N, C-alpha and C positions, 0 to 999 in steps of 0.2 A: 525415742520415748524407756527409759530405765521400766517401767516396768506392764507395758503392753506395746504389742503389732499392729501398722495398719497398715491393707496393700488392695489393692484392685488385683485379683486374677480372672483370668478368663477362665473356663471350664474346661471348654471342649470336650469330649468324651467323659473327664473325670469327676467322680460325685465331690462335692465341697467335703463331705467328712474326712473318703477321701486321699486329696489332696492336705486337707490340712493333719490328716495323719502323717505325713511323709513326709509333712515340711517342717511340724516339730519334732520331729523324731530323727529328720537329715539335722537339724539347728542343735537340737540338744549335745547329739554325739558330738557334730562338730568342736561346739563348746566345750564339754566334758573332757575331749581330748587336751582344747590347746587349751585350757584352764587349768586341768586338773583339781576338777572340780566333778562331784557327783550328785547327785539326787535328783527329786523331778526340778527342773524349769516353769512348767506352763503347767498351768491349772486345766484339768479337766473342761473337756469344752471349748466352742467358741462364742463368739456371736456374727449373724453375718445379715447383709442387707442386699436383696437387690438392686442391683440399676438394671433398667431399660429403655435408656436414653442416654443419645450420647453427652446432650447438657447435665443430665444426672451425672454422666462419670468424669467430667468435665470440672465439674463441681466439689466430688468427692476426689479426685485429684491435685486441689488449689488446700481442701482443709489437710488432707494428707501433709502436704507437705507446711500449710501454714502452722501445723501443730505441733513440732518445736518452738518455732516462737511464740505461740498461746502458751506452752504449758513454761516458758522462761530457761530453754533450756540454753536456748541460742539468742546473741540482739539479732540475726541475722537471719535470713532462710540459707546464704551462704554463707554463714558460718557449720549447718550440718549438714553432716560430708554424706549423708545419702539427702540431699534435698535433691538435685537435678537425675533423681533416678524417676521419671514418671512420664507420663503419657500426653505432658501439657507442653509445650515447647514456643510460645510469648513468654519469656522471661522477665523484661520487663511488667508487664501485667502478675506473674507469681508476687518480685517484690511491692511492690508497689502494696499487694492483698495480704502478704504477711505484714506490711511495715504498721497498715492499720489492724492488723488480727491481735495486736492486744489494746485496743479500745475498753 
C-alpha cells in the first residue's frame, strides 16, 4: 500500500508500542538511505487490533493479502510483490478470495 502498512505480528515479550517504534525507525532509516530522502515517513501513533483465535488470524491474513487487489494496485495478488509473505498456505483459496474482493 502506498500510504499505510498492514501486518500480523506476534509480540512475545515485547510491547506493541516498542515494536512499532523499532519497525518504523528501522524502515525509515533504510528508506532514507536508499532513496536519499529525509523527513518524516510515518505519522505518529498506530492502530491495532488484537486477535485471539486462529480463525481471526487467518481472516486478517486473507484481508491483508487481498488488500492490494481491493485498492486496485494490481489485478491479481500474484502481481503484488509481497503477496506470498503470509501465514496462510492455501494458494488457490487466496487467489479465489482476491478475485472476489473487487466486487
